[in-house]
One Martini backbone bead per residue (centre of mass of N, CA, C, O) as a GRO file, in nm:
protein
   45
    1UNK     BB    1   1.500   1.365   1.014
    2UNK     BB    2   1.610   1.181   1.233
    3UNK     BB    3   1.741   1.403   1.402
    4UNK     BB    4   1.481   1.561   1.460
    5UNK     BB    5   1.326   1.328   1.603
    6UNK     BB    6   1.544   1.285   1.834
    7UNK     BB    7   1.469   1.602   1.937
    8UNK     BB    8   1.186   1.580   1.984
    9UNK     BB    9   0.897   1.731   2.134
   10UNK     BB   10   0.633   1.603   2.360
   11UNK     BB   11   0.515   1.774   2.601
   12UNK     BB   12   0.832   1.826   2.686
   13UNK     BB   13   0.915   1.541   2.564
   14UNK     BB   14   1.046   1.297   2.436
   15UNK     BB   15   1.000   1.104   2.189
   16UNK     BB   16   0.865   0.754   2.196
   17UNK     BB   17   0.815   0.618   1.907
   18UNK     BB   18   0.510   0.668   1.871
   19UNK     BB   19   0.212   0.689   1.776
   20UNK     BB   20   0.221   0.972   1.671
   21UNK     BB   21   0.403   1.173   1.506
   22UNK     BB   22   0.554   1.444   1.473
   23UNK     BB   23   0.546   1.732   1.313
   24UNK     BB   24   0.696   1.843   1.048
   25UNK     BB   25   0.879   2.073   0.935
   26UNK     BB   26   0.909   2.222   0.642
   27UNK     BB   27   1.220   2.233   0.629
   28UNK     BB   28   1.264   1.930   0.662
   29UNK     BB   29   1.103   1.840   0.415
   30UNK     BB   30   1.268   2.001   0.206
   31UNK     BB   31   1.554   1.881   0.261
   32UNK     BB   32   1.471   1.585   0.212
   33UNK     BB   33   1.372   1.617  -0.081
   34UNK     BB   34   1.632   1.726  -0.195
   35UNK     BB   35   1.806   1.465  -0.134
   36UNK     BB   36   1.634   1.274  -0.310
   37UNK     BB   37   1.659   1.426  -0.579
   38UNK     BB   38   1.958   1.399  -0.594
   39UNK     BB   39   1.983   1.099  -0.594
   40UNK     BB   40   1.814   1.052  -0.850
   41UNK     BB   41   1.992   1.210  -1.039
   42UNK     BB   42   2.248   1.036  -1.000
   43UNK     BB   43   2.112   0.754  -1.082
   44UNK     BB   44   1.986   0.881  -1.379
   45UNK     BB   45   2.247   1.011  -1.538
   0.00000   0.00000   0.00000
């Protein structure tokens, strides 16, 4: 997610890291969620 935000463009310019943040694509959300579920599984196994 951080990598995507570092490359995100808002109105054709790099995001200046002020609110509101750009909307995350569903693919980024899904991959981030999967990583956190994997971490939880490893920590609670």
